[in-house]
N, CA, C and O atoms as a printed pandas DataFrame, in Angstrom:
     atom_number atom_name residue_name chain_id  residue_number  x_coord  y_coord  z_coord
0              1         N          MET        A               1    4.391  -10.146   17.424
1              2        CA          MET        A               1    3.623  -10.156   16.204
2              3         C          MET        A               1    2.112   -9.682   16.655
3              4         O          MET        A               1    1.662   -9.919   17.776
4              5         N          PRO        A               2    1.475   -9.059   15.745
5              6        CA          PRO        A               2    0.132   -8.676   16.003
6              7         C          PRO        A               2   -0.789   -9.839   16.162
7              8         O          PRO        A               2   -0.563  -10.918   15.614
8              9         N          ARG        A               3   -1.772   -9.624   16.874
9             10        CA          ARG        A               3   -2.953  -10.639   17.088
10            11         C          ARG        A               3   -4.195  -10.052   16.541
11            12         O          ARG        A               3   -4.493   -8.877   16.749
12            13         N          PHE        A               4   -4.898  -10.835   15.865
13            14        CA          PHE        A               4   -6.032  -10.426   15.124
14            15         C          PHE        A               4   -7.231  -11.293   15.765
15            16         O          PHE        A               4   -7.222  -12.523   15.743
16            17         N          ASN        A               5   -8.194  -10.574   16.302
17            18        CA          ASN        A               5   -9.412  -11.122   16.940
18            19         C          ASN        A               5  -10.662  -10.743   16.253
19            20         O          ASN        A               5  -10.853   -9.589   15.868
20            21         N          GLU        A               6  -11.575  -11.765   16.081
21            22        CA          GLU        A               6  -12.721  -11.577   15.471
22            23         C          GLU        A               6  -13.878  -11.894   16.568
23            24         O          GLU        A               6  -14.058  -13.021   17.030
24            25         N          TYR        A               7  -14.558  -10.870   16.884
25            26        CA          TYR        A               7  -15.711  -11.077   17.871
26            27         C          TYR        A               7  -17.138  -11.301   17.473
27            28         O          TYR        A               7  -18.014  -11.526   18.308
28            29         N          ASP        A               8  -17.369  -11.231   16.112
29            30        CA          ASP        A               8  -18.725  -11.346   15.593
30            31         C          ASP        A               8  -19.236  -12.908   15.442
31            32         O          ASP        A               8  -20.310  -13.196   14.913
32            33         N          LEU        A               9  -18.388  -13.797   15.938
33            34        CA          LEU        A               9  -18.697  -15.096   15.946
34            35         C          LEU        A               9  -19.201  -15.680   17.300
35            36         O          LEU        A               9  -19.060  -15.006   18.321
36            37         N          GLU        A              10  -19.731  -16.800   17.341
37            38        CA          GLU        A              10  -20.173  -17.336   18.579
38            39         C          GLU        A              10  -18.964  -17.663   19.513
39            40         O          GLU        A              10  -19.096  -17.904   20.713
40            41         N          PHE        A              11  -17.779  -17.648   18.847
41            42        CA          PHE        A              11  -16.537  -18.019   19.608
42            43         C          PHE        A              11  -15.459  -16.952   19.129
43            44         O          PHE        A              11  -15.592  -16.316   18.084
44            45         N          ASP        A              12  -14.316  -16.809   20.043
45            46        CA          ASP        A              12  -13.187  -16.012   19.678
46            47         C          ASP        A              12  -12.239  -16.790   18.812
47            48         O          ASP        A              12  -12.018  -17.987   18.993
48            49         N          ILE        A              13  -11.657  -16.030   17.814
49            50        CA          ILE        A              13  -10.599  -16.709   17.079
50            51         C          ILE        A              13   -9.395  -15.854   17.055
51            52         O          ILE        A              13   -9.470  -14.730   16.560
52            53         N          SER        A              14   -8.181  -16.343   17.602
53            54        CA          SER        A              14   -7.078  -15.579   17.524
54            55         C          SER        A              14   -6.073  -16.172   16.622
55            56         O          SER        A              14   -5.987  -17.396   16.527
56            57         N          ALA        A              15   -5.265  -15.333   15.917
57            58        CA          ALA        A              15   -4.233  -15.896   14.885
58            59         C          ALA        A              15   -3.011  -15.175   15.125
59            60         O          ALA        A              15   -3.044  -13.946   15.076
60            61         N          ASN        A              16   -1.950  -15.773   15.375
61            62        CA          ASN        A              16   -0.698  -15.083   15.528
62            63         C          ASN        A              16    0.094  -15.445   14.160
63            64         O          ASN        A              16    0.429  -16.597   13.886
64            65         N          ILE        A              17    0.346  -14.346   13.352
65            66        CA          ILE        A              17    0.808  -14.429   11.860
66            67         C          ILE        A              17    2.218  -13.662   11.843
67            68         O          ILE        A              17    2.321  -12.462   12.099
68            69         N          SER        A              18    3.199  -14.433   11.539
69            70        CA          SER        A              18    4.530  -13.680   11.353
70            71         C          SER        A              18    4.460  -12.777   10.178
71            72         O          SER        A              18    3.658  -12.915    9.255
72            73         N          VAL        A              19    5.380  -11.815   10.279
73            74        CA          VAL        A              19    5.451  -10.955    9.136
74            75         C          VAL        A              19    5.939  -11.634    7.801
75            76         O          VAL        A              19    5.501  -11.311    6.697
76            77         N          LYS        A              20    6.920  -12.637    8.019
77            78        CA          LYS        A              20    7.369  -13.350    6.944
78            79         C          LYS        A              20    6.269  -14.163    6.266
79            80         O          LYS        A              20    6.136  -14.209    5.043
80            81         N          THR        A              21    5.563  -14.741    7.058
81            82        CA          THR        A              21    4.427  -15.531    6.443
82            83         C          THR        A              21    3.392  -14.494    5.932
83            84         O          THR        A              21    2.900  -14.719    4.826
84            85         N          PHE        A              22    3.076  -13.588    6.483
85            86        CA          PHE        A              22    2.024  -12.576    5.961
86            87         C          PHE        A              22    2.593  -12.164    4.681
87            88         O          PHE        A              22    1.941  -12.503    3.694
88            89         N          LEU        A              23    3.707  -11.481    4.477
89            90        CA          LEU        A              23    4.179  -10.922    3.399
90            91         C          LEU        A              23    4.636  -11.890    2.297
91            92         O          LEU        A              23    4.703  -11.475    1.140
92            93         N          SER        A              24    4.969  -13.223    2.614
93            94        CA          SER        A              24    5.132  -14.136    1.531
94            95         C          SER        A              24    3.756  -14.428    0.776
95            96         O          SER        A              24    3.741  -14.834   -0.387
96            97         N          GLU        A              25    2.720  -14.216    1.446
97            98        CA          GLU        A              25    1.460  -14.532    0.656
98            99         C          GLU        A              25    0.861  -13.250   -0.060
99           100         O          GLU        A              25   -0.220  -13.326   -0.644
100          101         N          CYS        A              26    1.567  -12.100   -0.004
101          102        CA          CYS        A              26    1.132  -11.039   -0.574
102          103         C          CYS        A              26    1.682  -10.823   -2.079
103          104         O          CYS        A              26    2.845  -11.121   -2.354
104          105         N          ASP        A              27    0.859  -10.330   -2.971
105          106        CA          ASP        A              27    1.280  -10.025   -4.329
106          107         C          ASP        A              27    1.647   -8.521   -4.300
107          108         O          ASP        A              27    1.397   -7.851   -3.297
108          109         N          SER        A              28    2.248   -7.979   -5.409
109          110        CA          SER        A              28    2.652   -6.779   -5.536
110          111         C          SER        A              28    1.775   -5.593   -5.110
111          112         O          SER        A              28    2.165   -4.547   -4.591
112          113         N          ASN        A              29    0.402   -5.980   -5.454
113          114        CA          ASN        A              29   -0.611   -4.984   -5.149
114          115         C          ASN        A              29   -0.918   -4.942   -3.669
115          116         O          ASN        A              29   -1.190   -3.903   -3.068
116          117         N          ASP        A              30   -0.851   -6.239   -3.083
117          118        CA          ASP        A              30   -0.930   -6.125   -1.482
118          119         C          ASP        A              30    0.188   -5.281   -0.840
119          120         O          ASP        A              30   -0.045   -4.461    0.048
120          121         N          ILE        A              31    1.530   -5.551   -1.385
121          122        CA          ILE        A              31    2.538   -5.042   -0.855
122          123         C          ILE        A              31    2.463   -3.380   -0.874
123          124         O          ILE        A              31    2.800   -2.641    0.051
124          125         N          ASN        A              32    1.954   -3.004   -2.117
125          126        CA          ASN        A              32    1.701   -1.586   -2.324
126          127         C          ASN        A              32    0.638   -0.963   -1.336
127          128         O          ASN        A              32    0.745    0.183   -0.900
128          129         N          ASP        A              33   -0.368   -1.795   -1.031
129          130        CA          ASP        A              33   -1.401   -1.464   -0.037
130          131         C          ASP        A              33   -0.627   -1.284    1.421
131          132         O          ASP        A              33   -0.828   -0.355    2.203
132          133         N          VAL        A              34    0.161   -2.212    1.583
133          134        CA          VAL        A              34    0.727   -2.227    3.021
134          135         C          VAL        A              34    1.693   -0.820    2.985
135          136         O          VAL        A              34    1.590   -0.011    3.907
136          137         N          ILE        A              35    2.558   -0.606    1.953
137          138        CA          ILE        A              35    3.344    0.659    1.949
138          139         C          ILE        A              35    2.471    1.846    2.050
139          140         O          ILE        A              35    2.828    2.760    2.793
140          141         N          ASN        A              36    1.448    1.928    1.436
141          142        CA          ASN        A              36    0.513    2.996    1.456
142          143         C          ASN        A              36   -0.049    3.250    2.802
143          144         O          ASN        A              36   -0.108    4.382    3.282
144          145         N          TRP        A              37   -0.467    2.165    3.416
145          146        CA          TRP        A              37   -1.084    2.205    4.635
146          147         C          TRP        A              37    0.105    2.760    5.804
147          148         O          TRP        A              37   -0.160    3.625    6.639
148          149         N          LEU        A              38    1.284    2.169    5.698
149          150        CA          LEU        A              38    2.346    2.624    6.482
150          151         C          LEU        A              38    2.632    4.110    6.416
151          152         O          LEU        A              38    2.897    4.832    7.378
152          153         N          LYS        A              39    2.534    4.486    5.066
153          154        CA          LYS        A              39    2.930    5.922    4.776
154          155         C          LYS        A              39    1.751    6.856    5.544
155          156         O          LYS        A              39    2.086    7.847    6.193
156          157         N          ARG        A              40    0.481    6.491    5.423
157          158        CA          ARG        A              40   -0.559    7.195    5.899
158          159         C          ARG        A              40   -0.724    7.220    7.348
159          160         O          ARG        A              40   -1.443    8.024    7.941
160          161         N          ASN        A              41    0.059    6.192    7.954
161          162        CA          ASN        A              41    0.049    6.209    9.484
162          163         C          ASN        A              41    1.342    6.725    9.844
163          164         O          ASN        A              41    1.629    6.549   11.027
164          165         N          GLY        A              42    2.279    7.372    9.071
165          166        CA          GLY        A              42    3.406    7.931    9.523
166          167         C          GLY        A              42    4.568    7.014    9.774
167          168         O          GLY        A              42    5.601    7.507   10.226
168          169         N          ASP        A              43    4.501    5.737    9.527
169          170        CA          ASP        A              43    5.517    4.939    9.756
170          171         C          ASP        A              43    6.637    4.864    8.518
171          172         O          ASP        A              43    7.727    4.327    8.716
172          173         N          LEU        A              44    6.321    5.386    7.357
173          174        CA          LEU        A              44    7.185    5.444    6.294
174          175         C          LEU        A              44    7.135    6.810    5.729
175          176         O          LEU        A              44    6.069    7.426    5.746
176          177         N          LYS        A              45    8.210    7.331    5.229
177          178        CA          LYS        A              45    8.254    8.749    4.800
178          179         C          LYS        A              45    8.009    8.758    3.213
179          180         O          LYS        A              45    8.589    7.910    2.536
180          181         N          ASP        A              46    7.231    9.623    2.654
181          182        CA          ASP        A              46    7.141    9.628    1.300
182          183         C          ASP        A              46    8.312    9.767    0.470
183          184         O          ASP        A              46    8.293    9.271   -0.657
184          185         N          ASN        A              47    9.347   10.393    0.900
185          186        CA          ASN        A              47   10.463   10.657    0.042
186          187         C          ASN        A              47   11.533    9.469    0.064
187          188         O          ASN        A              47   12.606    9.623   -0.521
188          189         N          GLU        A              48   11.255    8.357    0.698
189          190        CA          GLU        A              48   12.045    7.140    0.662
190          191         C          GLU        A              48   11.483    6.283   -0.235
191          192         O          GLU        A              48   10.263    6.167   -0.356
192          193         N          THR        A              49   12.392    5.592   -0.960
193          194        CA          THR        A              49   12.020    4.718   -2.062
194          195         C          THR        A              49   11.863    3.223   -1.614
195          196         O          THR        A              49   12.735    2.558   -1.054
196          197         N          TYR        A              50   10.568    2.797   -1.965
197          198        CA          TYR        A              50   10.275    1.254   -1.634
198          199         C          TYR        A              50    9.886    0.633   -2.922
199          200         O          TYR        A              50    9.116    1.179   -3.712
200          201         N          GLN        A              51   10.458   -0.568   -3.119
201          202        CA          GLN        A              51    9.958   -1.320   -4.406
202          203         C          GLN        A              51    9.025   -2.472   -4.032
203          204         O          GLN        A              51    9.332   -3.360   -3.237
204          205         N          ALA        A              52    7.937   -2.385   -4.632
205          206        CA          ALA        A              52    6.891   -3.517   -4.291
206          207         C          ALA        A              52    7.335   -4.843   -4.648
207          208         O          ALA        A              52    6.813   -5.809   -4.091
208          209         N          ASN        A              53    8.359   -5.021   -5.628
209          210        CA          ASN        A              53    8.712   -6.060   -6.182
210          211         C          ASN        A              53    9.945   -6.665   -5.305
211          212         O          ASN        A              53   10.414   -7.772   -5.571
212          213         N          SER        A              54   10.360   -5.980   -4.402
213          214        CA          SER        A              54   11.460   -6.401   -3.611
214          215         C          SER        A              54   11.274   -7.379   -2.603
215          216         O          SER        A              54   10.122   -7.372   -2.168
216          217         N          ILE        A              55   12.143   -8.349   -2.007
217          218        CA          ILE        A              55   11.931   -9.278   -1.155
218          219         C          ILE        A              55   11.748   -8.496    0.204
219          220         O          ILE        A              55   12.235   -7.376    0.359
220          221         N          PRO        A              56   10.972   -9.188    1.244
221          222        CA          PRO        A              56   10.988   -8.739    2.460
222          223         C          PRO        A              56   12.315   -8.590    3.126
223          224         O          PRO        A              56   13.261   -9.338    2.877
224          225         N          GLN        A              57   12.364   -7.547    4.031
225          226        CA          GLN        A              57   13.752   -7.236    4.559
226          227         C          GLN        A              57   14.280   -8.629    5.317
227          228         O          GLN        A              57   15.362   -9.183    5.123
228          229         N          GLU        A              58   13.322   -9.002    6.147
229          230        CA          GLU        A              58   13.740  -10.168    6.933
230          231         C          GLU        A              58   14.379  -11.392    6.054
231          232         O          GLU        A              58   15.334  -12.049    6.471
232          233         N          MET        A              59   13.778  -11.615    4.850
233          234        CA          MET        A              59   14.254  -12.675    3.962
234          235         C          MET        A              59   15.592  -12.255    3.458
235          236         O          MET        A              59   16.544  -13.030    3.373
236          237         N          PHE        A              60   15.623  -11.030    3.138
237          238        CA          PHE        A              60   16.936  -10.371    2.659
238          239         C          PHE        A              60   18.085  -10.849    3.486
239          240         O          PHE        A              60   19.030  -11.535    3.094
240          241         N          TYR        A              61   17.857  -10.367    4.741
241          242        CA          TYR        A              61   18.994  -10.494    5.845
242          243         C          TYR        A              61   19.148  -12.099    6.015
243          244         O          TYR        A              61   20.291  -12.459    6.296
244          245         N          GLU        A              62   18.294  -12.991    5.903
245          246        CA          GLU        A              62   18.593  -14.394    6.018
246          247         C          GLU        A              62   19.473  -14.760    4.846
247          248         O          GLU        A              62   20.501  -15.404    5.055
248          249         N          GLN        A              63   19.124  -14.380    3.602
249          250        CA          GLN        A              63   20.003  -14.625    2.360
250          251         C          GLN        A              63   21.339  -14.122    2.624
251          252         O          GLN        A              63   22.310  -14.852    2.423
252          253         N          LEU        A              64   21.487  -12.796    3.110
253          254        CA          LEU        A              64   22.875  -12.320    3.388
254          255         C          LEU        A              64   23.611  -13.135    4.344
255          256         O          LEU        A              64   24.813  -13.321    4.153
256          257         N          ASP        A              65   22.907  -13.738    5.548
257          258        CA          ASP        A              65   23.545  -14.499    6.506
258          259         C          ASP        A              65   24.067  -15.705    5.747
259          260         O          ASP        A              65   25.226  -16.089    5.899
260          261         N          LYS        A              66   23.268  -16.260    4.987
261          262        CA          LYS        A              66   23.708  -17.536    4.330
262          263         C          LYS        A              66   25.034  -17.283    3.533
263          264         O          LYS        A              66   25.924  -18.133    3.571
264          265         N          ILE        A              67   25.189  -16.054    2.767
265          266        CA          ILE        A              67   26.304  -15.788    2.118
266          267         C          ILE        A              67   27.436  -15.528    2.982
267          268         O          ILE        A              67   28.549  -15.989    2.730
268          269         N          TYR        A              68   27.146  -14.669    4.181
269          270        CA          TYR        A              68   28.175  -14.393    5.079
270          271         C          TYR        A              68   28.758  -15.585    5.698
271          272         O          TYR        A              68   29.975  -15.660    5.866
272          273         N          ASN        A              69   27.994  -16.478    6.030
273          274        CA          ASN        A              69   28.547  -17.731    6.711
274          275         C          ASN        A              69   29.084  -18.640    5.885
275          276         O          ASN        A              69   29.749  -19.552    6.377
276          277         N          ASN        A              70   28.907  -18.562    4.594
277          278        CA          ASN        A              70   29.595  -19.556    3.536
278          279         C          ASN        A              70   30.442  -18.881    2.457
279          280         O          ASN        A              70   30.639  -19.425    1.371
280          281         N          TYR        A              71   30.929  -17.706    2.775
281          282        CA          TYR        A              71   31.731  -16.991    1.829
282          283         C          TYR        A              71   32.863  -17.631    1.144
283          284         O          TYR        A              71   33.237  -17.302    0.018
284          285         N          TYR        A              72   33.446  -18.641    1.924
285          286        CA          TYR        A              72   34.548  -19.401    1.554
286          287         C          TYR        A              72   34.218  -20.305    0.259
287          288         O          TYR        A              72   35.099  -20.745   -0.480
288          289         N          GLN        A              73   32.787  -20.532    0.070
289          290        CA          GLN        A              73   32.380  -21.408   -0.912
290          291         C          GLN        A              73   31.898  -20.595   -2.242
291          292         O          GLN        A              73   31.369  -21.227   -3.156
292          293         N          LEU        A              74   32.091  -19.170   -2.339
293          294        CA          LEU        A              74   31.762  -18.369   -3.313
294          295         C          LEU        A              74   32.824  -18.524   -4.478
295          296         O          LEU        A              74   34.039  -18.492   -4.283
296          297         N          THR        A              75   32.262  -18.683   -5.629
297          298        CA          THR        A              75   33.158  -18.703   -6.808
298          299         C          THR        A              75   33.742  -17.327   -7.035
299          300         O          THR        A              75   33.266  -16.385   -6.400
300          301         N          ASN        A              76   34.742  -17.129   -7.895
301          302        CA          ASN        A              76   35.362  -15.741   -8.126
302          303         C          ASN        A              76   34.346  -14.961   -8.814
303          304         O          ASN        A              76   34.300  -13.750   -8.600
304          305         N          GLU        A              77   33.472  -15.546   -9.667
305          306        CA          GLU        A              77   32.330  -14.691  -10.231
306          307         C          GLU        A              77   31.261  -14.204   -9.368
307          308         O          GLU        A              77   30.613  -13.187   -9.615
308          309         N          GLU        A              78   31.074  -15.013   -8.264
309          310        CA          GLU        A              78   30.066  -14.559   -7.284
310          311         C          GLU        A              78   30.593  -13.473   -6.522
311          312         O          GLU        A              78   29.899  -12.495   -6.245
312          313         N          GLN        A              79   31.853  -13.598   -6.149
313          314        CA          GLN        A              79   32.482  -12.525   -5.440
314          315         C          GLN        A              79   32.644  -11.300   -6.019
315          316         O          GLN        A              79   32.542  -10.259   -5.370
316          317         N          THR        A              80   32.942  -11.342   -7.443
317          318        CA          THR        A              80   32.855  -10.104   -8.272
318          319         C          THR        A              80   31.555   -9.531   -8.311
319          320         O          THR        A              80   31.458   -8.304   -8.292
320          321         N          LEU        A              81   30.503  -10.275   -8.364
321          322        CA          LEU        A              81   29.256   -9.733   -8.453
322          323         C          LEU        A              81   28.916   -9.068   -7.073
323          324         O          LEU        A              81   28.340   -7.981   -7.017
324          325         N          ILE        A              82   29.241   -9.661   -6.142
325          326        CA          ILE        A              82   28.883   -8.957   -4.676
326          327         C          ILE        A              82   29.769   -7.732   -4.711
327          328         O          ILE        A              82   29.217   -6.696   -4.340
328          329         N          GLU        A              83   30.968   -7.651   -5.064
329          330        CA          GLU        A              83   31.710   -6.476   -5.022
330          331         C          GLU        A              83   31.063   -5.326   -5.909
331          332         O          GLU        A              83   31.028   -4.135   -5.599
332          333         N          LYS        A              84   30.614   -5.833   -6.938
333          334        CA          LYS        A              84   30.036   -4.876   -7.976
334          335         C          LYS        A              84   28.663   -4.180   -7.243
335          336         O          LYS        A              84   28.521   -2.958   -7.206
336          337         N          ILE        A              85   27.769   -5.039   -6.721
337          338        CA          ILE        A              85   26.683   -4.603   -5.978
338          339         C          ILE        A              85   27.026   -3.631   -4.796
339          340         O          ILE        A              85   26.410   -2.595   -4.547
340          341         N          ALA        A              86   27.995   -4.073   -4.175
341          342        CA          ALA        A              86   28.454   -3.044   -2.867
342          343         C          ALA        A              86   28.952   -1.737   -3.321
343          344         O          ALA        A              86   28.763   -0.710   -2.668
344          345         N          LYS        A              87   29.677   -1.776   -4.596
345          346        CA          LYS        A              87   30.222   -0.511   -5.085
346          347         C          LYS        A              87   29.173    0.606   -5.475
347          348         O          LYS        A              87   29.430    1.800   -5.622
348          349         N          ARG        A              88   27.820   -0.070   -5.627
349          350        CA          ARG        A              88   26.806    0.858   -6.086
350          351         C          ARG        A              88   26.321    1.569   -4.898
351          352         O          ARG        A              88   25.494    2.462   -5.081
352          353         N          PHE        A              89   26.757    1.276   -3.584
353          354        CA          PHE        A              89   26.351    2.058   -2.456
354          355         C          PHE        A              89   27.543    2.645   -1.776
355          356         O          PHE        A              89   27.399    3.353   -0.780
């Protein structure tokens, strides 16, 4: 994770902030700023679609893991919904 250092004080302050913690504190405008910064710095391509209101990827994967590890507890309706989502792709 990135480290942020501020040297204009009488002492150094270092903070180690996880991506999940950082992004969970961002609103949609902040997320748009991050996306635009990533595009300007060549980390994202302009032709790729990103939605500012979507959840962070790490959080998405955590939720998918929960579903994956507990698939046997899904109702028929939930299974149908997952199948419907998967067919979109």
